[in-house]
N, CA, C and O atoms as CSV, one atom per row, in Angstrom:
chain,resi,resn,atom,element,x,y,z
A,1,UNK,N,N,62.364,196.369,-234.427
A,1,UNK,CA,C,62.242,195.258,-235.167
A,1,UNK,C,C,61.281,195.295,-236.340
A,1,UNK,O,O,60.206,195.893,-236.299
A,2,UNK,N,N,61.812,194.503,-237.574
A,2,UNK,CA,C,60.814,194.473,-238.662
A,2,UNK,C,C,59.621,194.173,-238.421
A,2,UNK,O,O,59.468,193.201,-237.681
A,3,UNK,N,N,58.588,194.758,-238.852
A,3,UNK,CA,C,57.201,194.354,-238.839
A,3,UNK,C,C,56.737,193.482,-240.012
A,3,UNK,O,O,55.880,193.952,-240.760
A,4,UNK,N,N,57.291,192.087,-240.272
A,4,UNK,CA,C,56.954,191.300,-241.277
A,4,UNK,C,C,55.708,190.946,-241.846
A,4,UNK,O,O,55.103,190.186,-241.090
A,5,UNK,N,N,55.177,191.168,-242.740
A,5,UNK,CA,C,53.753,190.962,-243.165
A,5,UNK,C,C,53.708,189.492,-243.621
A,5,UNK,O,O,52.950,188.676,-243.097
A,6,UNK,N,N,54.712,189.139,-244.803
A,6,UNK,CA,C,55.070,187.762,-244.918
A,6,UNK,C,C,56.334,187.472,-245.094
A,6,UNK,O,O,57.160,188.362,-245.294
A,7,UNK,N,N,56.671,186.126,-245.043
A,7,UNK,CA,C,58.013,185.670,-245.360
A,7,UNK,C,C,58.208,184.724,-246.589
A,7,UNK,O,O,57.247,183.959,-246.670
A,8,UNK,N,N,58.974,184.559,-247.400
A,8,UNK,CA,C,58.863,183.390,-248.321
A,8,UNK,C,C,60.213,183.315,-248.728
A,8,UNK,O,O,60.855,184.365,-248.761
A,9,UNK,N,N,60.871,182.011,-249.116
A,9,UNK,CA,C,62.018,181.773,-249.619
A,9,UNK,C,C,61.771,181.980,-251.261
A,9,UNK,O,O,60.707,182.026,-251.878
A,10,UNK,N,N,63.047,182.079,-251.704
A,10,UNK,CA,C,63.310,182.183,-253.449
A,10,UNK,C,C,64.493,181.304,-253.691
A,10,UNK,O,O,65.249,180.955,-252.785
A,11,UNK,N,N,64.642,180.927,-255.060
A,11,UNK,CA,C,65.841,180.587,-255.645
A,11,UNK,C,C,65.726,180.543,-257.128
A,11,UNK,O,O,64.672,180.259,-257.698
A,12,UNK,N,N,67.006,180.874,-257.828
A,12,UNK,CA,C,66.895,180.907,-259.161
A,12,UNK,C,C,66.663,179.142,-260.113
A,12,UNK,O,O,66.837,178.003,-259.679
A,13,UNK,N,N,66.294,179.542,-261.260
A,13,UNK,CA,C,66.441,178.475,-262.158
A,13,UNK,C,C,66.967,178.989,-263.570
A,13,UNK,O,O,67.118,180.205,-263.696
A,14,UNK,N,N,67.260,178.135,-264.661
A,14,UNK,CA,C,67.839,178.580,-265.644
A,14,UNK,C,C,66.741,178.674,-266.984
A,14,UNK,O,O,66.838,179.242,-268.073
A,15,UNK,N,N,65.575,177.774,-266.315
A,15,UNK,CA,C,64.342,177.899,-267.533
A,15,UNK,C,C,63.111,178.191,-266.715
A,15,UNK,O,O,62.722,177.432,-265.827
A,16,UNK,N,N,62.656,179.044,-266.963
A,16,UNK,CA,C,61.239,179.385,-266.014
A,16,UNK,C,C,60.211,178.502,-266.618
A,16,UNK,O,O,59.663,177.776,-265.788
A,17,UNK,N,N,59.791,178.367,-267.878
A,17,UNK,CA,C,58.909,177.517,-268.365
A,17,UNK,C,C,59.175,176.113,-267.993
A,17,UNK,O,O,58.195,175.570,-267.483
A,18,UNK,N,N,60.194,175.398,-268.101
A,18,UNK,CA,C,60.714,173.947,-267.562
A,18,UNK,C,C,60.198,173.972,-266.026
A,18,UNK,O,O,59.527,173.023,-265.620
A,19,UNK,N,N,60.468,174.901,-265.295
A,19,UNK,CA,C,60.200,174.997,-263.748
A,19,UNK,C,C,58.686,174.972,-263.727
A,19,UNK,O,O,58.132,174.050,-263.128
A,20,UNK,N,N,57.985,175.890,-264.321
A,20,UNK,CA,C,56.583,176.177,-264.371
A,20,UNK,C,C,55.956,174.645,-264.295
A,20,UNK,O,O,55.269,174.129,-263.413
A,21,UNK,N,N,56.441,174.119,-265.528
A,21,UNK,CA,C,55.822,172.747,-266.035
A,21,UNK,C,C,56.098,171.681,-264.823
A,21,UNK,O,O,55.210,170.937,-264.409
A,22,UNK,N,N,57.386,171.692,-264.320
A,22,UNK,CA,C,57.697,170.651,-263.395
A,22,UNK,C,C,57.042,170.850,-262.274
A,22,UNK,O,O,56.463,169.864,-261.818
A,23,UNK,N,N,56.949,172.050,-261.578
A,23,UNK,CA,C,56.121,172.272,-260.002
A,23,UNK,C,C,54.544,172.339,-260.226
A,23,UNK,O,O,53.697,172.381,-259.333
A,24,UNK,N,N,54.304,172.341,-261.724
A,24,UNK,CA,C,52.795,172.252,-261.649
A,24,UNK,C,C,52.163,170.842,-262.045
A,24,UNK,O,O,51.116,170.362,-261.611
A,25,UNK,N,N,53.070,170.278,-262.996
A,25,UNK,CA,C,52.720,168.916,-263.593
A,25,UNK,C,C,53.168,167.748,-262.925
A,25,UNK,O,O,52.547,166.686,-262.960
A,26,UNK,N,N,54.384,167.948,-262.231
A,26,UNK,CA,C,55.140,166.990,-261.785
A,26,UNK,C,C,54.934,166.913,-260.375
A,26,UNK,O,O,54.824,165.745,-260.005
A,27,UNK,N,N,54.838,167.813,-259.402
A,27,UNK,CA,C,54.596,167.954,-258.299
A,27,UNK,C,C,53.343,168.190,-257.774
A,27,UNK,O,O,52.970,167.790,-256.671
A,28,UNK,N,N,52.505,169.022,-258.778
A,28,UNK,CA,C,51.086,169.081,-258.509
A,28,UNK,C,C,51.060,170.250,-257.657
A,28,UNK,O,O,50.282,170.140,-256.709
A,29,UNK,N,N,51.657,171.269,-257.731
A,29,UNK,CA,C,51.795,172.543,-256.959
A,29,UNK,C,C,50.897,173.580,-257.670
A,29,UNK,O,O,50.850,173.393,-258.886
A,30,UNK,N,N,50.172,174.628,-257.218
A,30,UNK,CA,C,49.674,175.652,-257.884
A,30,UNK,C,C,50.885,176.610,-258.323
A,30,UNK,O,O,51.671,177.115,-257.523
A,31,UNK,N,N,50.916,176.779,-259.673
A,31,UNK,CA,C,51.957,177.755,-259.957
A,31,UNK,C,C,51.307,179.246,-260.339
A,31,UNK,O,O,50.117,179.284,-260.652
A,32,UNK,N,N,52.081,180.445,-260.312
A,32,UNK,CA,C,51.633,181.790,-260.716
A,32,UNK,C,C,52.673,182.300,-261.353
A,32,UNK,O,O,53.646,182.738,-260.739
A,33,UNK,N,N,52.567,182.299,-262.876
A,33,UNK,CA,C,53.656,182.940,-263.504
A,33,UNK,C,C,53.413,184.571,-263.452
A,33,UNK,O,O,52.367,185.018,-263.921
A,34,UNK,N,N,54.218,185.291,-262.979
A,34,UNK,CA,C,53.857,186.683,-263.118
A,34,UNK,C,C,53.979,187.474,-264.249
A,34,UNK,O,O,53.313,188.506,-264.334
A,35,UNK,N,N,54.688,187.155,-265.071
A,35,UNK,CA,C,55.062,187.654,-266.681
A,35,UNK,C,C,55.510,186.484,-267.235
A,35,UNK,O,O,56.012,185.634,-266.499
A,36,UNK,N,N,55.384,186.255,-268.730
A,36,UNK,CA,C,55.719,185.283,-269.167
A,36,UNK,C,C,57.059,184.755,-269.257
A,36,UNK,O,O,57.346,183.643,-269.701
A,37,UNK,N,N,58.102,185.877,-268.674
A,37,UNK,CA,C,59.552,185.284,-268.320
A,37,UNK,C,C,59.929,185.332,-267.095
A,37,UNK,O,O,61.084,185.510,-266.710
A,38,UNK,N,N,58.728,185.137,-266.261
A,38,UNK,CA,C,59.027,185.071,-264.638
A,38,UNK,C,C,59.050,186.303,-264.030
A,38,UNK,O,O,58.866,187.323,-264.694
A,39,UNK,N,N,59.259,186.333,-262.813
A,39,UNK,CA,C,59.164,185.211,-261.799
A,39,UNK,C,C,57.917,184.227,-261.585
A,39,UNK,O,O,56.818,184.652,-261.940
A,40,UNK,N,N,58.001,183.037,-261.071
A,40,UNK,CA,C,57.116,182.209,-260.779
A,40,UNK,C,C,56.881,181.992,-259.377
A,40,UNK,O,O,57.779,181.623,-258.621
A,41,UNK,N,N,55.358,182.274,-258.903
A,41,UNK,CA,C,55.219,181.787,-257.428
A,41,UNK,C,C,54.856,180.465,-257.529
A,41,UNK,O,O,54.105,180.093,-258.431
A,42,UNK,N,N,55.439,179.485,-256.458
A,42,UNK,CA,C,54.596,178.321,-256.338
A,42,UNK,C,C,53.950,178.135,-254.782
A,42,UNK,O,O,54.556,178.244,-253.716
A,43,UNK,N,N,52.819,177.884,-254.957
A,43,UNK,CA,C,51.836,178.049,-253.777
A,43,UNK,C,C,51.788,176.526,-253.300
A,43,UNK,O,O,51.374,175.560,-253.942
A,44,UNK,N,N,52.276,176.556,-252.110
A,44,UNK,CA,C,52.201,175.168,-251.342
A,44,UNK,C,C,50.704,175.565,-250.335
A,44,UNK,O,O,49.969,176.552,-250.361
A,45,UNK,N,N,50.677,174.219,-249.427
A,45,UNK,CA,C,49.897,174.093,-248.481
A,45,UNK,C,C,49.820,175.243,-247.607
A,45,UNK,O,O,50.840,175.933,-247.594
A,46,UNK,N,N,48.682,175.689,-246.737
A,46,UNK,CA,C,48.480,176.675,-245.990
A,46,UNK,C,C,49.259,177.878,-246.059
A,46,UNK,O,O,50.014,178.317,-245.192
A,47,UNK,N,N,48.949,178.443,-247.372
A,47,UNK,CA,C,49.419,179.750,-247.617
A,47,UNK,C,C,50.807,179.814,-247.706
A,47,UNK,O,O,51.226,180.967,-247.603
A,48,UNK,N,N,51.838,178.781,-247.896
A,48,UNK,CA,C,53.108,178.964,-248.319
A,48,UNK,C,C,53.434,179.422,-249.421
A,48,UNK,O,O,52.689,179.066,-250.334
A,49,UNK,N,N,54.558,180.311,-249.798
A,49,UNK,CA,C,54.829,180.284,-251.235
A,49,UNK,C,C,56.425,180.306,-251.506
A,49,UNK,O,O,57.174,180.609,-250.577
A,50,UNK,N,N,56.898,180.011,-252.675
A,50,UNK,CA,C,58.235,180.178,-252.841
A,50,UNK,C,C,58.009,181.059,-254.445
A,50,UNK,O,O,57.255,180.984,-255.416
A,51,UNK,N,N,59.153,181.879,-253.997
A,51,UNK,CA,C,59.233,182.655,-255.450
A,51,UNK,C,C,60.662,182.012,-256.101
A,51,UNK,O,O,61.728,181.852,-255.507
A,52,UNK,N,N,60.349,181.704,-257.468
A,52,UNK,CA,C,61.329,181.166,-258.337
A,52,UNK,C,C,61.546,182.059,-259.615
A,52,UNK,O,O,60.663,182.288,-260.442
A,53,UNK,N,N,62.786,182.515,-259.667
A,53,UNK,CA,C,63.331,183.370,-260.609
A,53,UNK,C,C,64.091,183.034,-261.897
A,53,UNK,O,O,64.961,182.172,-261.769
A,54,UNK,N,N,63.940,183.492,-262.954
A,54,UNK,CA,C,64.981,183.266,-263.684
A,54,UNK,C,C,66.166,184.017,-263.832
A,54,UNK,O,O,66.145,185.224,-264.074
A,55,UNK,N,N,67.430,183.209,-263.667
A,55,UNK,CA,C,68.908,183.920,-264.019
A,55,UNK,C,C,69.432,182.950,-265.071
A,55,UNK,O,O,69.351,181.738,-265.271
A,56,UNK,N,N,70.069,184.120,-265.724
A,56,UNK,CA,C,70.922,183.883,-267.106
A,56,UNK,C,C,72.236,182.846,-266.598
A,56,UNK,O,O,72.523,181.797,-267.174
A,57,UNK,N,N,72.844,183.315,-265.570
A,57,UNK,CA,C,74.100,182.577,-265.315
A,57,UNK,C,C,73.680,181.761,-263.810
A,57,UNK,O,O,74.311,181.888,-262.760
A,58,UNK,N,N,72.605,181.010,-263.987
A,58,UNK,CA,C,72.063,180.183,-262.880
A,58,UNK,C,C,73.232,178.938,-262.898
A,58,UNK,O,O,73.772,178.364,-263.844
A,59,UNK,N,N,73.387,178.771,-261.311
A,59,UNK,CA,C,74.003,177.423,-261.178
A,59,UNK,C,C,73.249,176.600,-260.104
A,59,UNK,O,O,72.860,177.372,-259.228
A,60,UNK,N,N,72.932,175.439,-259.872
A,60,UNK,CA,C,72.358,174.855,-259.182
A,60,UNK,C,C,72.887,175.062,-257.644
A,60,UNK,O,O,74.081,175.122,-257.348
A,61,UNK,N,N,72.016,175.142,-256.896
A,61,UNK,CA,C,72.169,175.692,-255.578
A,61,UNK,C,C,73.066,174.085,-255.007
A,61,UNK,O,O,72.923,173.064,-255.680
A,62,UNK,N,N,73.799,174.084,-253.943
A,62,UNK,CA,C,74.803,173.141,-253.453
A,62,UNK,C,C,74.052,172.662,-252.112
A,62,UNK,O,O,74.642,171.975,-251.278
A,63,UNK,N,N,72.717,173.067,-251.955
A,63,UNK,CA,C,72.015,172.620,-250.948
A,63,UNK,C,C,70.430,172.487,-251.215
A,63,UNK,O,O,69.962,172.879,-252.283
A,64,UNK,N,N,69.592,171.902,-250.177
A,64,UNK,CA,C,68.556,171.751,-250.575
A,64,UNK,C,C,67.678,173.189,-250.708
A,64,UNK,O,O,67.972,174.167,-250.019
A,65,UNK,N,N,66.755,173.197,-251.511
A,65,UNK,CA,C,66.245,174.457,-251.790
A,65,UNK,C,C,64.840,174.502,-251.449
A,65,UNK,O,O,64.300,175.580,-251.200
A,66,UNK,N,N,64.106,173.221,-251.416
A,66,UNK,CA,C,62.798,173.188,-250.953
A,66,UNK,C,C,62.586,171.655,-250.532
A,66,UNK,O,O,63.050,170.730,-251.198
A,67,UNK,N,N,61.935,171.501,-249.508
A,67,UNK,CA,C,61.212,170.308,-248.806
A,67,UNK,C,C,59.849,170.423,-248.888
A,67,UNK,O,O,59.290,171.423,-248.437
A,68,UNK,N,N,59.112,169.338,-249.516
A,68,UNK,CA,C,58.014,168.760,-249.725
A,68,UNK,C,C,57.479,167.798,-248.261
A,68,UNK,O,O,57.989,166.678,-248.272
A,69,UNK,N,N,56.653,168.031,-247.171
A,69,UNK,CA,C,56.356,167.110,-246.341
A,69,UNK,C,C,55.127,166.484,-246.875
A,69,UNK,O,O,54.135,167.171,-247.118
A,70,UNK,N,N,55.159,165.166,-247.070
A,70,UNK,CA,C,53.893,164.452,-247.108
A,70,UNK,C,C,53.547,163.244,-246.069
A,70,UNK,O,O,54.372,162.710,-245.329
A,71,UNK,N,N,52.131,162.912,-246.164
A,71,UNK,CA,C,52.220,161.982,-245.307
A,71,UNK,C,C,52.498,160.500,-245.392
A,71,UNK,O,O,52.385,159.801,-244.384
A,72,UNK,N,N,52.870,159.978,-246.600
A,72,UNK,CA,C,52.993,158.714,-247.281
A,72,UNK,C,C,54.244,159.041,-248.030
A,72,UNK,O,O,54.123,159.499,-249.166
A,73,UNK,N,N,55.686,158.819,-247.412
A,73,UNK,CA,C,56.747,159.202,-248.571
A,73,UNK,C,C,56.606,158.027,-249.647
A,73,UNK,O,O,56.628,158.383,-250.826
A,74,UNK,N,N,56.470,156.733,-249.380
A,74,UNK,CA,C,56.464,155.499,-250.380
A,74,UNK,C,C,55.776,155.759,-251.152
A,74,UNK,O,O,56.341,155.762,-252.245
A,75,UNK,N,N,54.476,156.077,-251.213
A,75,UNK,CA,C,53.451,156.583,-252.328
A,75,UNK,C,C,53.935,157.741,-253.033
A,75,UNK,O,O,54.076,157.726,-254.256
A,76,UNK,N,N,54.200,158.762,-252.305
A,76,UNK,CA,C,54.839,160.025,-252.992
A,76,UNK,C,C,55.977,159.699,-254.023
A,76,UNK,O,O,55.902,160.108,-255.182
A,77,UNK,N,N,57.173,158.851,-253.508
A,77,UNK,CA,C,58.160,158.766,-254.317
A,77,UNK,C,C,57.868,157.588,-255.394
A,77,UNK,O,O,58.704,157.422,-256.283
A,78,UNK,N,N,56.902,156.898,-255.358
A,78,UNK,CA,C,56.462,155.784,-256.466
A,78,UNK,C,C,55.877,156.789,-257.417
A,78,UNK,O,O,56.230,156.760,-258.596
A,79,UNK,N,N,54.941,157.743,-256.958
A,79,UNK,CA,C,54.187,158.438,-257.838
A,79,UNK,C,C,55.097,159.333,-258.738
A,79,UNK,O,O,54.884,159.516,-259.937
A,80,UNK,N,N,56.225,159.919,-257.973
A,80,UNK,CA,C,57.066,160.963,-258.756
A,80,UNK,C,C,57.846,159.912,-259.729
A,80,UNK,O,O,57.783,160.021,-260.953
A,81,UNK,N,N,58.613,158.848,-259.052
A,81,UNK,CA,C,59.199,157.945,-260.095
A,81,UNK,C,C,58.383,157.613,-261.492
A,81,UNK,O,O,58.877,157.492,-262.614
A,82,UNK,N,N,57.370,157.529,-261.215
A,82,UNK,CA,C,56.297,157.077,-262.371
A,82,UNK,C,C,56.432,158.213,-263.191
A,82,UNK,O,O,56.671,157.975,-264.375
A,83,UNK,N,N,56.312,159.678,-262.765
A,83,UNK,CA,C,56.626,160.628,-263.574
A,83,UNK,C,C,57.902,160.968,-264.206
A,83,UNK,O,O,58.002,161.989,-264.888
A,84,UNK,N,N,58.813,160.226,-264.030
A,84,UNK,CA,C,60.198,160.512,-264.464
A,84,UNK,C,C,61.173,160.947,-263.588
A,84,UNK,O,O,62.343,161.055,-263.956
A,85,UNK,N,N,60.772,161.236,-262.346
A,85,UNK,CA,C,61.801,161.777,-261.521
A,85,UNK,C,C,62.580,160.909,-261.217
A,85,UNK,O,O,62.209,159.738,-261.132
A,86,UNK,N,N,64.091,161.364,-260.938
A,86,UNK,CA,C,65.188,160.109,-260.380
A,86,UNK,C,C,65.770,160.747,-259.128
A,86,UNK,O,O,66.268,161.868,-259.021
A,87,UNK,N,N,65.594,159.735,-258.134
A,87,UNK,CA,C,65.963,160.273,-256.856
A,87,UNK,C,C,67.432,160.080,-256.658
A,87,UNK,O,O,67.890,159.091,-257.230
A,88,UNK,N,N,68.274,160.814,-255.968
A,88,UNK,CA,C,69.537,160.853,-255.648
A,88,UNK,C,C,70.030,160.102,-254.650
A,88,UNK,O,O,69.464,160.221,-253.564
A,89,UNK,N,N,71.043,159.272,-254.742
A,89,UNK,CA,C,71.890,158.677,-253.899
A,89,UNK,C,C,72.977,159.184,-253.408
A,89,UNK,O,O,73.698,159.672,-254.279
A,90,UNK,N,N,73.517,159.283,-251.965
A,90,UNK,CA,C,74.807,160.144,-251.627
A,90,UNK,C,C,75.524,158.911,-250.802
A,90,UNK,O,O,75.011,158.038,-250.102
A,91,UNK,N,N,76.724,159.131,-251.101
A,91,UNK,CA,C,77.791,158.211,-250.567
A,91,UNK,C,C,77.416,158.227,-249.010
A,91,UNK,O,O,76.889,159.222,-248.513
A,92,UNK,N,N,77.709,157.088,-248.267
A,92,UNK,CA,C,77.532,157.113,-246.822
A,92,UNK,C,C,76.020,157.324,-246.177
A,92,UNK,O,O,75.802,157.378,-244.967
A,93,UNK,N,N,75.140,157.422,-247.092
A,93,UNK,CA,C,73.763,157.716,-246.755
A,93,UNK,C,C,72.910,156.339,-247.488
A,93,UNK,O,O,72.630,156.100,-248.662
A,94,UNK,N,N,72.643,155.553,-246.153
A,94,UNK,CA,C,71.769,154.161,-246.482
A,94,UNK,C,C,70.479,154.879,-246.979
A,94,UNK,O,O,69.952,155.879,-246.492
A,95,UNK,N,N,70.034,154.046,-248.209
A,95,UNK,CA,C,68.530,154.173,-248.702
A,95,UNK,C,C,68.278,152.916,-249.159
A,95,UNK,O,O,69.029,152.046,-249.600
A,96,UNK,N,N,66.891,152.965,-248.952
A,96,UNK,CA,C,66.096,151.633,-249.522
A,96,UNK,C,C,66.368,151.572,-251.206
A,96,UNK,O,O,67.249,152.113,-251.874
A,97,UNK,N,N,65.394,150.807,-251.552
A,97,UNK,CA,C,65.491,150.544,-253.267
A,97,UNK,C,C,64.755,151.644,-254.055
A,97,UNK,O,O,64.809,151.782,-255.277
A,98,UNK,N,N,63.947,152.530,-253.054
A,98,UNK,CA,C,63.355,153.385,-253.643
A,98,UNK,C,C,64.138,154.825,-253.383
A,98,UNK,O,O,63.606,155.898,-253.668
A,99,UNK,N,N,65.144,154.747,-252.948
A,99,UNK,CA,C,66.042,155.992,-252.479
A,99,UNK,C,C,65.633,156.512,-251.121
A,99,UNK,O,O,66.241,157.513,-250.741
A,100,UNK,N,N,64.860,156.092,-250.452
A,100,UNK,CA,C,64.075,156.801,-249.136
A,100,UNK,C,C,65.262,156.326,-248.042
A,100,UNK,O,O,65.608,155.151,-247.918
A,101,UNK,N,N,65.713,157.222,-247.425
A,101,UNK,CA,C,66.724,156.931,-246.381
A,101,UNK,C,C,65.845,157.435,-244.948
A,101,UNK,O,O,65.330,158.549,-244.855
A,102,UNK,N,N,65.794,156.466,-243.959
A,102,UNK,CA,C,65.244,156.706,-242.699
A,102,UNK,C,C,65.940,156.556,-241.349
A,102,UNK,O,O,66.684,155.640,-241.000
A,103,UNK,N,N,65.567,157.607,-240.672
A,103,UNK,CA,C,66.542,157.997,-239.379
A,103,UNK,C,C,65.618,158.592,-238.326
A,103,UNK,O,O,64.911,159.567,-238.582
A,104,UNK,N,N,65.632,157.980,-237.114
A,104,UNK,CA,C,64.967,158.628,-236.349
A,104,UNK,C,C,63.719,159.009,-236.402
A,104,UNK,O,O,63.386,160.061,-235.856
A,105,UNK,N,N,62.838,158.245,-237.049
A,105,UNK,CA,C,61.397,158.390,-237.295
A,105,UNK,C,C,61.097,159.127,-238.497
A,105,UNK,O,O,59.940,159.343,-238.858
A,106,UNK,N,N,62.217,159.554,-239.184
A,106,UNK,CA,C,61.827,160.710,-240.377
A,106,UNK,C,C,62.272,159.744,-241.614
A,106,UNK,O,O,63.056,158.798,-241.532
A,107,UNK,N,N,61.743,160.100,-242.521
A,107,UNK,CA,C,62.311,159.554,-243.890
A,107,UNK,C,C,62.204,160.628,-244.911
A,107,UNK,O,O,61.282,161.432,-245.043
A,108,UNK,N,N,63.481,160.498,-245.734
A,108,UNK,CA,C,63.619,161.627,-246.637
A,108,UNK,C,C,64.258,160.950,-248.100
A,108,UNK,O,O,65.082,160.038,-248.172
A,109,UNK,N,N,63.663,161.631,-249.136
A,109,UNK,CA,C,64.162,161.259,-250.301
A,109,UNK,C,C,64.665,162.340,-250.885
A,109,UNK,O,O,64.139,163.368,-250.458
A,110,UNK,N,N,65.700,162.554,-251.914
A,110,UNK,CA,C,66.380,163.493,-252.573
A,110,UNK,C,C,66.121,163.602,-253.850
A,110,UNK,O,O,65.917,162.534,-254.427
A,111,UNK,N,N,66.058,164.719,-254.575
A,111,UNK,CA,C,66.018,164.764,-255.935
A,111,UNK,C,C,66.089,166.107,-256.550
A,111,UNK,O,O,66.210,167.049,-255.767
A,112,UNK,N,N,66.031,166.374,-257.894
A,112,UNK,CA,C,66.616,167.686,-258.263
A,112,UNK,C,C,65.599,168.118,-259.414
A,112,UNK,O,O,65.088,167.331,-260.211
A,113,UNK,N,N,65.359,169.684,-259.369
A,113,UNK,CA,C,64.575,170.141,-260.450
A,113,UNK,C,C,65.172,170.184,-261.460
A,113,UNK,O,O,66.371,169.915,-261.529
A,114,UNK,N,N,64.243,170.631,-262.734
A,114,UNK,CA,C,64.951,170.663,-264.107
A,114,UNK,C,C,66.109,171.475,-264.088
A,114,UNK,O,O,66.989,171.109,-264.868
A,115,UNK,N,N,66.376,172.607,-263.318
A,115,UNK,CA,C,67.508,173.577,-263.164
A,115,UNK,C,C,68.664,172.690,-262.450
A,115,UNK,O,O,69.826,173.097,-262.484
A,116,UNK,N,N,68.330,171.475,-261.802
A,116,UNK,CA,C,69.313,171.081,-261.059
A,116,UNK,C,C,69.671,171.201,-259.389
A,116,UNK,O,O,70.605,170.731,-258.740
A,117,UNK,N,N,68.378,172.135,-258.948
A,117,UNK,CA,C,68.228,172.501,-257.706
A,117,UNK,C,C,67.888,171.390,-256.928
A,117,UNK,O,O,67.011,170.652,-257.376
A,118,UNK,N,N,68.529,171.058,-255.594
A,118,UNK,CA,C,67.910,169.907,-254.753
A,118,UNK,C,C,66.810,170.263,-254.065
A,118,UNK,O,O,66.681,171.333,-253.470
A,119,UNK,N,N,65.806,169.178,-254.143
A,119,UNK,CA,C,64.584,169.105,-253.598
A,119,UNK,C,C,64.461,167.822,-252.665
A,119,UNK,O,O,65.121,166.813,-252.913
A,120,UNK,N,N,63.548,167.901,-251.528
A,120,UNK,CA,C,63.243,166.527,-250.957
A,120,UNK,C,C,61.833,166.549,-250.567
A,120,UNK,O,O,61.152,167.544,-250.322
A,121,UNK,N,N,61.449,165.179,-250.539
A,121,UNK,CA,C,60.166,164.385,-250.131
A,121,UNK,C,C,60.492,163.965,-248.665
A,121,UNK,O,O,61.401,163.165,-248.443
A,122,UNK,N,N,59.692,164.548,-247.601
A,122,UNK,CA,C,60.045,164.259,-246.429
A,122,UNK,C,C,58.819,163.856,-245.584
A,122,UNK,O,O,57.874,164.644,-245.562
A,123,UNK,N,N,58.743,162.690,-244.875
A,123,UNK,CA,C,57.649,162.137,-244.107
A,123,UNK,C,C,58.342,162.767,-242.600
A,123,UNK,O,O,59.555,162.774,-242.388
A,124,UNK,N,N,57.521,163.171,-241.835
A,124,UNK,CA,C,57.926,163.546,-240.659
A,124,UNK,C,C,57.330,162.668,-239.497
A,124,UNK,O,O,56.138,162.380,-239.600
A,125,UNK,N,N,57.917,162.284,-238.574
A,125,UNK,CA,C,57.405,161.467,-237.509
A,125,UNK,C,C,56.499,162.173,-236.654
A,125,UNK,O,O,55.980,161.600,-235.696
């Protein structure tokens, strides 16, 4: 069995500086740029870390790469909207006027980072 010291996810972007600004200034995360041209560590609560690395031929992920759990999704979506974030709407998925989908006690809203990667704001029941 592998004796893991730590586990963390990673994904690529096409512009590490834009990613740093977005995750730090828009989402309010603590970021750590390893070198001037990346990679970038994004530090979340409770010691979680995500590695974001630059990739010349980056293509946005076709799936959600990062989920941000919040206590109050309506407030979080409003704050992000005020910072210029546009929330996604998907055919067949009902959402309110803010773009929040509610189901089985959970609420979720989808949006993209500057590289087009899918992210969510989630309020768990």
